[in-house]
N, C-alpha and C positions, 0 to 999 in steps of 0.2 A: 473472546474470553470473558468469563463472568466477572473476574476481578483484575482490573488493570492497575498495576502499581503506579505510584506517583512518578517514579523515575525507573527506567530500565537500568538495572545495575550493570555497569560496564565490565565488572570483573567476576560476576557470578553466573551469568548466563552464557551458554555456548553460542547462542544466536541472539542477534540484536534487531532482527527485523521480522516482519510477518508478510507473507504473500497471500493474496486473495485471488480467487478465480474471478474473471470478468463477469461471470454469470451471477455472482452473489449480490444481494442487496444489503449493503452495509450501513447501519444507522450512522448518521453524521456524528452523533455524540460518541460513538465508538471510535471513529476516525480521529476526532478531536482529542479524545483521551489517550489514544495510542501515540499521536503526534506529540502531545504534551508530555508523555512519558519518555520521549526521545527515541521511539521505535522507528526503524526504517520501514517504509511501506512500499510494497510492490504489488502490481496487478499482473496476472498471467491468464491466459494467453490471449491477449487482445489483438485482434487482427484487423479491426475496423479503425482506420485513421481518423474518422469523424468523431470517435470517442476519446481521442487524445486529450482534448480540452476538458472533457468531463473528469478525467482522472487528475489532471493538473489542478483543476479547481478544487479538488478534494485533498490537495497536498500530498499526493502519492509521490514517492521519490523516484521510482522507475517503473517502466512498463516492459513486459516480456512479450515478444511477438514471434510468430513464425515468418513474418514478412517485414523485416526492418526497412527494406527499400521503400515500402509504402509510407513510412513515417519520416523520411528524409526530406 
């Protein structure tokens, strides 16, 4: 989003998180701004367990996959 609020209002938005495709290249400053605003970040549909650390290092809150057994 072009304008990220300083805080995600807990009582004014019906959604408090943002999901990103694993195919997107997301600028680190965008991730930091969204995390700083309190947004919950998800990545979908990541099926490569070798990329788990990549998303964890970028402070994503959860990962959506077609193959959860690969991540256990």
